[in-house]
N, C-alpha and C positions, 0 to 999 in steps of 0.2 A: 610729199605731206611733214608738217607744220606740229611739233611737238606742243604738245598743251603745256603752257606753263602753269605748273606750281603756286600755288596761292600759299606764302608760308604765312600770312597776316591771320588769313582765317582758321590754320592750322594751329595757330598758336591761340587764337580765343578759342576754339571748341578744348583745347587742351586746358586754359584756365576756367573755363566755366565747368569741366569735368573735375578740379583740382576743389573749385567753391563749393560744389554741390556734396562730394566726398566732407569737404572741412565740416559742411553745416549739417550734415549729416552725424559725424561724430561728437556736432558739438551739440545737439538736441539730447542726442540717446543719452550722452553725460548727463545733460541739465533733466530730464527727464529722470533718473534714477537717485540723481544725489542730491535734487535741488529739496526733497520736502524734509532731508537730514540736517542741511546746514545752511539753507536761507530761514530769515525771520518769517513769523508766522503769517504777516500781514505784507510779506516780501512780493511786486507783482512783477512780472517778465513781460513787456509787448508782444499780444500777439497768442499771450499764451494762461493759460489758467491751472495752479498746481492744488489740489485739492489734496489736504493731511486729514486725517483722519482727530477730532477734537476730543476732549476727552469731559468725561461727564461731569456736571455740576451736582453741588450734594443737594440738589432740589430734584433730581432725577432721579437719583441712587438713597434718600432719605427714609432709611427704616423706622426710627423712636422719634418720638416729639416730644415736648415736656422733658427734654436731656437736665441733669444737674449731676454735677461733675463735682469733685471734691479730690481733697490732696492732704496727706498730712508726711510732716518729717521727722523723721525720727534720727537723731544723731549716734552713730558709735563709732565705736573705737577707728577702723580702718574706713567706714566710708558710711556715707547717709542711708539709709533706710526709707524709699517716699513709699506709701500708701498712694492709691489711687485707687477713686469707685466711679462709678458712672450708672446712673438710672434712670429709666425713660419707660414710657410707651409704646408701644408699636402705631404706628401711622396707620390709624383708620379707614376706611373702603377704599383701599390701595391694591391692585392686583400686581403682586412681584413677578416682576417676568425672569428674576434671577435667583440660583439657588442658594447664593452666597449670604453669610449673617457676619457682618465683624462687626467687630467694634476699635473705635482706635483712637487713641491719645496720642497728644502731638504736644512736645518738648521743643522746639528748636532750642533753645539757650544751652540743652542739656545733650545733645547731639555728640554722641561719639565717648560720652560718659557714661553712659546707663547699663548695666545689667541683669539679664533674668533673677532674678528669685524665687524658685517655684512657678506654680503653674496658677493660674487664673480661675477665682470660683464663679460659676454661672448660674445664675436661676431663672429660670423665664417661666412665667404664667401665659397658659396655653388657652384662649379665646375657644366657644365653642365652634366643633363641627359641624356641620350637616350633610347629610346622603349626597344631595346638589350639589356641595363640592367635590366628593367623589364619583364621580360617573360610572368608571370601570367597576366598581365596587355596586353601585346601585343595582346597575343591570344585573350583575352576578347572581344578587341576592334575590331579587326578584324571581328566579326559577327555584329557588328553595322556597320561599313562601308558597310559589304557585304548586308545589309538590304536598307541601303541608296541609294547604287548605283543601286538596283534593281530598287528603286523606281523614280528614275531619269532616268533609262531606260526604264521602263515601259509609265512614259510617256510622253516620245518622239516617240518611235517605237509604241506601240498601239493608240497612240492617233492618230498618221498617217493613222493608216490600219484600224482603226473604220471609222475614220471620211472620210474618201474618198471614194466616191461616191455617199454621203448622204446628206441629207438636210443639215447634217453641216455641209458642207463644206466650209471654207473659214467667216466661222463667229464664231467659237470658238477662243478662246482665252486664255491662259496658262500664269498668274503671278505667279514670284517667284522662277522662275528654275535657275535664277543669283544667289541670296542668299540660296537656295542649295546648289549648285552648290561650294560657297566658304566654306560652315558649313562644307560640304562633305571632301575637299581637307582640312580643318585646321585640323581633325581629323585623318585624312593620314597622318597630320605631326606633329603631338604632338610635336616632339624633339623640333620645335624651341622653341617653351612655354616652355618646361623644360628646357632649356638652359640659360633661363632668369628667374630663382627662385631667392626667395627673403632671403638673409642671414640671417643667425640665429643668434638672438637676445636677450638674457637671465641675471638673477638672477638665483645662483645656492647657495647652500652651501658650506657651506667651512670645512672639517675635519682635523684637526691637532690632528696628532699622537706623542705617547711618544718619538718616538726616533727623532722628530724634522723635518718628515714630513707635509706639509701642500697640504691636494689634491680634487680637484676640480673634481668631475664625472659628465661629462655634456653629459652622454649616453643617456638618458632617453627623454631630453629636443629635443637632435640633431634628435632623430629617430621621437620621433611627429613631428617637422617640418617640417621633408620630407616629412613624409608620408601624412599629414596635407598639403601640397604644392602640392603633388601630386594629390592628390583626386580634390583639387580647379580648375587645369588646366587641368582635363579633364573633369568634370562634367564640366566648364565651358565650353569645344567643344560639350559636351553631350547636353546641354541646349540652344545653339547655333544650334544647326542643327535641336531641337526637337521644335524652334521657325521656322525655317525653314519651316520646314516640315508641319507645321501650317497654316503659309504666303499661300501657296501655294493655289494658287485662277483660277478656270474656271469657264470659264463667256460664255454670247451670246453678240456676236460684236453689235447687232441691236437687237429692240423690238421685244419680241412675244407676240402681242397680243392674236393669241390664244392658245398659253401655248403647243405648240405643239414640238418645238425646245428645251423648257427647259425638255417638259420627256423624247425626247431624249437623249438629254445633261445626264439624269442621270439614264436611262436604258441600255446606251452605252456606258461610260466614268464613270461617278462618282463614281457608284457603285458596277461594276462587276471591274474596274480598279485601282482606284485611291484610294477607301476608303481602302481596303486592302491589299495596297503597303502601305500607311501611319500607318495603324494599326499594320503590321508587324515591321515598324520602331521604333514608339512609345513605342511598348510591349519588342522591344531588347534594348532599350536605358534603360527603368523602372527596367529593371533586373540588367545592370549595374549600375546602380544607387544603386539599393538594396545591390548588392553585395561588393560596394563600400564603402557602410556604415556600414554594418554587419560583416565585415570582411573576407568574404571569395572568395576576392582577394587579396591573400595574400602581399600587397605590402612591410611588414615590413620585411620579410622573403628574399625578394632580394633586399633590399634599404643596409640592412646588411651591404653587402661583396664589395659594390660599392664605390669608394674614391669619396667621393664629398669634400672634406675638404682642402678649397682654400686659404687664409693668415688668421689666426686666431691670435685672442689675450683676452687674460685672465689677470683682473684685479681685485688687491683685497688686502687687509689691514689687519695686525693683530697687538692685544697688545703684547709689550713684557715686562718683569714685570724689574723693577729697583728696585737694581745695575743689569746689565745684567753679571754682571762678566766678561764683556770684553773689558780690556783694552785699544785694538786696532784695527783692521779692522776683519772681519768673512766671511768666505765665503759661500754661496749661491747657490746652482746648482740646475738646475731643467732639464727635460724636458715631451713631450707631448707624451704620449703612449696608446697601444690598449689591455690593462688589467686592470685589480684592484687590482694585488696581486705586491706590489710595497715591495721586499726584499733585504735584505742588497747585493744580486749580483746585481740585476737592478741598486742599488742608486751607488753602485762604479763603475759601464759603463758609466755613467753621464759625460760628457765632457763639457758641455755648461754651465756659470756659473758668477758670480758677486757675489763683497764684498761692505759693506759696513761696515761703521766706528762708533764707537761706544766711544771710545778714553777715556772710564774712568779711572778715577783716579787708578794708582798703587799700591798695596801694598804692593811695596817691602819693605820700611823702617822697616813698621810693622813687617814682615818677619826676615829680618834683625835681629831686636831687639830680636824677639824672640828665633832666635835660636841663640845670643849671650847669652841669658840669659842661654838658653838649655845646651851649653857647660860650661856655668861658674857650673851649677850644676852638669855634669856631670864630669869638673872636682874635683869638692866636694868631689862628690861619689868616686872617682878615689883614692885620698889623702886619703880617711877615709877607704879604704878597704886597701889601700899601710900599714897605719898605723897599724889597725886589723890584716893583716899578719906578719910582723916584729913580735907584740906583742906574736903571735903563733907559731913563728918560735922558737921564743925564750924559751915558753913556753916548745914546745916540747922539745928542747935541753937539756933543765934542767933536764926535769919530766924522759924520757924515752929512754935519747940517741940517737942514731944515728939512722932511719928506713927509710934514702932518704927524700930527698926536695919536698916539696909540691910549686906546682905555678899554678896560672890562666893567662894564657897570655892576657885574651879576648876573643880567638878562639875559644872556649867552649869545650878545653881540659884539661881533670883534670886529672893530673900527681900526687896518692896519695900512700905512703908508696913503693916507687919504684915502682907503677903498674899504667899503662896508659889507664882511661877509657875516651871514647870518647862522648862527649854530642851532636849530631847533632841537630839541629834545620829545619823542613822541612815546608815552606812556602802553608799555608792551600789559597783553592780554594778560588776564592773572593766575588761569591755567594755560597747561597744554592743549583743551579740548577747546578753550575759546582762542588761541592763536588757531588751530587747526582749523575750525569753526569762519576764522573771520580769509583765512589762505582759502579756504574753498567758497566763501565767500565771492570773492573777488574772482575767481577763474569759472566762478559759472557766469557771473558778470562779464565775464570778457567773451565767454563762449555764445553768452547770448545776443552781444552784438554783433560776433560773426554770422550766426543765424539772422537776425535783421538786416544785416547789409545782404545777406544774400536772397532775401525775399524780395528787398527793395529793390536790385537790380533784375531780378526777374521781372517784375513788374514793371519795372522801366522797359525792358525786352520786349514787352510782349504788347507794351502800348507803341514802340517802333513801327 
């Protein structure tokens, strides 16, 4: 029996294919993980699509329109005091999907030179709010107004039905119905009260970032102010209703020495009709009050998307180190936005700005002197190099004969012994981050090439 001949070539090809597959898998995984962080936004890899989240533009998150920015510079002994102010009006007819309310100033030339000087003063005029903007509250209030309406209806209809034909006819008087009807109408028309909310005024912390942005976030303060204001309006209406209910007075018009009429009043009207109706209103009102207090009625969620921002003013001041290194003017831009992500794309979209003049002394003369000294030194070095080259050429001619001329023309190209060698200087990245990104981009490109090679080989194998 013959031994089966072992196919070494087939075995080697199998190992080779396994190796290529493993390398491609590692390359693809590394590429997918690292590519969004290190590759340029428009970098494309054949056969692969890399989706990275893009920052929102100013148009997507614009909170204020008709923005005016002003700046006032005051020279102090140790530092400049820079006053910044922004006024604007809330963008109309916009449903805000984010709860963020932020004002940002941007002074790139002052980056790293500013520090906070107290809190910012924020004032926001509140636009009218309707019950349609607050569906959760509207549904809750409807139950209370229904109970109160039943109370009035019961008092007016049931009293007539019970009293007519009895000894109480013509001797019973109901006081307080006018006040009760007024309270019910006010509760049914909360829109009028919500249209006159007080403006939001507060002092808010200022955040200064290394990129030159000065940020004021008043999201929480405004949200709390709105929620409290709405609760106060609703609670005031409920309190008026409860007072009106408590003020209902049903009494006899004449004296009742025998107590017979008083007994009929209690047994026919007060106990079976009035007290249950009053109890229903009181119980419902107390439940709503509790729900508003413990947050069961979610006003905050409804208020987030309502555009209530009218005229808005933000004033603040920062300290700028001296000297600031600004020989003339610098530009300060700003915007009101509904996002806390202040990135380069958003900053580049800002069009509202002002300028402030520092007018610090220019160091141009000193620079000129330094340049002159540097040029003189360079000339001296050049002369020395020239003398050295001449001596070297002379020695070379006298010792070994002619082997070609050597020259250095300052361009990085050296010609020695008739042969040309080129020394090319490559500019390094400015920062370690850039160096890392450049290196990783090269690695990713290499890995992508491996993945592409494997895909091509696999396709060729299938075609064979």
